[in-house]
N, C-alpha and C positions, 0 to 999 in steps of 0.2 A: 441386508443387515437389521436384526431386530433388537429393540431396547426394552429392558423391563420396566424402567421409570423414566420420568422426565429428567432427573438428575443424571442417569446414565447417558441419555441423549445429548444432553448439554455438555457433559464432560467430554463425550467423543467429538463434537463439533469444536470444542476448545482445542483439543489435541490435534485435530486435522489442521487447524489454523496455526498452531504453534509449530507443527512439522513444516508447514509451508515456510514460516519465517527461517527455520533452521536450514532447510534445503536451500533456500535462497541465499543467505548469508555464507553458506559453505561452498557454493558454486564458484569455481575458479577456471581461469582468470577472468572475472567480471571487471572489464577495463574501468579504471578510476574509482572503484569502490573497495571497501574492505572485503576481503574474502579469506578463506582458510590459510592461504600462503602470504598474505599481505595486509598490513595494518596502516592506518594513519598514524601521525606523530602522536595525536592525543587519544583518538578513538580506535580501539583494537577489536579484534575478533572476539574476544571473550566478553567485551561490553555488550555485544549484540546477543551473545548467548544468555547473558544475564537478563537482557530486556526481554527475550522470548519467554523466559521463565516468569517474569514479572507481569506480562501482559495476559498469561493464560487464564487466571481467574476472572478477569475482566470480560474476556471473550466468552466464558462460560456464562457470566451474568448477562451478556448480550443475548446468547442463545436463550436463556430462560426468559427473557423478556419477549422474545418472539413467540415462544410457546404461550405466554400469557395472552398475547394478541390472538393467537388462533383459538385459544379457549374462551376469548371473548370476556376475559377478566379485565383487560385495559385496551383502550384505543391506542392505534399507532403513534399518536401525538403524546401519550402518556409514557412512552418507553423510557425517555430521558436519555436520548443517544449522546447529547453533549456531555453529560454528567459521566457516562460510562467511559467516553474518550478521555475526559479530564482525570478520572480516577486511575485510568490505565497509565496516563503520562505520569502521574504522581508516583505510581509504583514503579515504572521504569527508572525514574530519576532516583528513587531510593535504593533500587538494587544495583545500580552502577553509578560510577562517579565521573563519567566523561561526557556528559550532555546529551544532546539529541541523537537518538538512534532510530527510533521507530514511529515518530510523529506522523509522517505521511502514510505509512503503512497501517497504523492503527485507525486512521480516519477511513481507510478503504476497508479493512477487514471487519471493523465493528458492524457496519451494515450488513456485510455478509454472513456474519455470525447470527445477528437477529433474523435475517431472512432465512437461513437454514433451520433456525429454531422453529419458524413458522411452518416448517414442512414436517413437524413431528406427526408420526403416524401416517405419513403419506409417502408415497413412493418418491424418491429424489428425482428431480427434473431440473436440468440447468436453466431451461426455459422459465420454469416457475420460480426458481431461485432469483432470476433477473427480474421477474415481474414484481416479486416481493420487495426487492432492493428499491425499485421505483416507488412503491407506496411508502416504504420507510422514510427515504430521504425527502419526500415531497411533504411528508407529515411533520417535518422538524419544526421547532418552535423558536421564538426569540430567546428563551432561557437556554435552549441547546446552543444557540449562537454564542451567548455570553460565556457558557461553560467552555466551548472550543476556543474562544479568545483567551480564556485563562489558561487552557492547556498549552496554548502556543507561548504564552508568557513564561510558563514553567519550563517548557523545553528549550526556549531561546534558539530556535533553528537560525542558521546563517542564511544570507541571500535574501532576506524578506524585502529589502529595499523599502521604498515609500510609495504609498498609492493615494490617489485623491479622494477616494471614496472609502469611508469606514475603516481607516488604517488600524491595524491591530494595536499599534504603539500610541495611538491618539487616546487620551484618557476619556475624551467624550463620546467615543465610538460605542461603548457598551450602553451608555445612557440613551443614545439615540436608537439603538437596537430595541432596547425596551419600550422607549417612549413611542417610537413609530411602528412598532410590532414587526420588525424585520426578522424574518426566520434565517435558521441556518442555511436553508436551501436558497434563500434570497441572497445571502452573503456570498455563497459559492457560486451564484450566477454571475455576480459581479467579478468575482476572482477567476472564473473559468476562461477568460481570455488570456490570462498570463500564467495560470497554474494548471498543470494536467491532473492533480488530485481534485481540485475543485470541478474541473471539466468532466471528470469521471462521474461525479455525484450528479451533475446536471445532464449528462447525456447517457445516462443508465449504463455507465461502465463500458462505453464503447471500446476502448482500447483493449480492456480486459477480455470481454466476450467476443469481439468481432476480429481483433487482430491477434492478440497474444494466445487465446485459448485454442483456436484451430492450428495455429503454428506449432505450439507446444505438443498437442495430439500428434501431429505429423512427425515431430522430432522424436518423440519418445517411441513411437512405433518404428521409425526409421532406424535410429541409432541404439535403441534398448539400453540407453545410458542416461540416467537422471542429470548427471553433471552436464553433459553435452547438451541435453535438451534444455535445461535451465539457462546455461549460458547463451545458447543460440536463440532462445526466446528473448532474453534480455537484448541481445544485439538486433534482433528484428524489430522489436519496439522502438529502440534507440534509432535505428536506421530510418524509420518512417515518421517518426515523431521526435523533433529536437527536444533535449531534455529541458524542461522549463526551470529547473533549479540552477542549471548552468546559465541558461538564457538571462535569468534575472541578475546574475552576477557579471557576466562579461558580455552580454548582448546575444540577440537571436542569430545574428550572422555567424558568430563563432560557434554557437550550438549547432547550426546546420552544417558547419565544417566537420564536426565531429559525427554527426550523423552519416555523412557521406563516407568517412572512414570506417565506420561500423558496417555499413553496406558492403564495402570493399572487403572486409574480413569474411563476411558470410558468402559474398560471390566467390571468394577463393576456397570455400569449404569449410572455414572456421576450424573448429577442433578435430575435424575429420580428414583433414589434409596437412602435410607438413607445411606448405606455404601459408594455409590459414593460420595454423598454430603460431607460426612466426610473426605474422602480421598482428595477431591477437595480443600476444606477449608485448610486441612493440608498442601497440596501442595503450595497453594497461600501463606500461611504464611512462608513456607520454602524458597520460591523464593524471599522473601522481604528482601534482605540483605542492609546494610548500603550504599554500594557502587553501587547498582543496577547492579551488574555484572551478576545476574541470571534472568534479564528482557527479556523475549521472544518477543522483540519488532518487529522484522522482521515478526514473525508469525501473530502479531495483523495486520500489514500492509496488509498482504496477505488476511486475514479475511475481511478487509475492502473492497478490490477488489472483494472478492465473494460477499458480501452484494450488492456492486455497481451493479453488473451484475443482481442480481435478483431483485432489485429495478427497474432498467431500464426496465426489461421485465415485470413489472407489480406488483410485490410483494408490499404490504402496511401492515405495523403493525397494 
C-alpha cells in the first residue's frame, strides 16, 4: 500500500482503527456486551457507532504525531498522548449522550495509531509496531497522566472502585503526579495489577499480540467469517483472562467463573456448532443484568486492539 502524503497515511491509519471499533461492536453475540442485536438499558448500539465517528480525527492526530517522531521533529515524550486521549473522550461525549463507550479502547488504540504513524514510508511490520508502542508508552509524561485522569473524569466509567495509591477521584492525586514527576506509564504500572488496559501498557500489549492476535489469525483462516473470528477471539481472551472490569465490580472469583463459561462455549465449538451457539446465546443472556455488573467491557477493548493490528496489516472484511 502506497501513500502520496503524510495526510493520506494518517487518514488511512485512522480509518483502519475506526473499522476495528465498528467490527468489534457489531460482532454478535458478544456475551454481556452491546452488539448489533442487543443493547443495554441506557447505552445502545448507535451510541458506539457515534463514538467510532467521534474518535476518528483523534486517531488521525495520533498517527500524525507518530510521523513527527520518525521525522525527528519531536521526541516521543512530546507527542502529548494524554492530551490526545482526553480530546478523544471529549469528542465521544459530545457526539453521543449515554456515557462511557470507548475509554478503554481509546487508551489502547491511541498508542497503536502513533506507532503505526512511526512506520510511515516503511514496510508494515507487526514486530516493529510493537517495538514502537513500547517506546511511546514508556516516554509518557506527568502531564499525560493528568490529562488521562481528566479523560476518566469526563467519561465517568463504572466500576472504578477506590484504590489506595493515586486514586483518580482524589483531588490531590493530580497535584502529586506533577509534584513528584509521576508519568502516565508509572500510573499504569500501579494499576496494572487490577486493570487489564493498564497491564497492556506495562507488558507491551501482551494479551493483544501474544494471545488475541494469533488466535484471530487462526479463526479468520479457519472460518472465513469476520463475525465468528471476532466473537471467538473475544471468548478466547475472556476464557484465559478474567475481565478486570467485572472483577472490580463483583470480585475476581466471580469473574473467573465467567471465564470458565467462556471456555466451555469455545470447547463446544462456539458459533461453528449448534451446541456452541446455544451455550453462547445462553451466556449472553445470563450476563445481561440490570446493573451491567457482568459486562466484560475490558475484553471488548482488547479485542478491538487485536482487530486494529490485523486491519493495519491488510485484513479487509
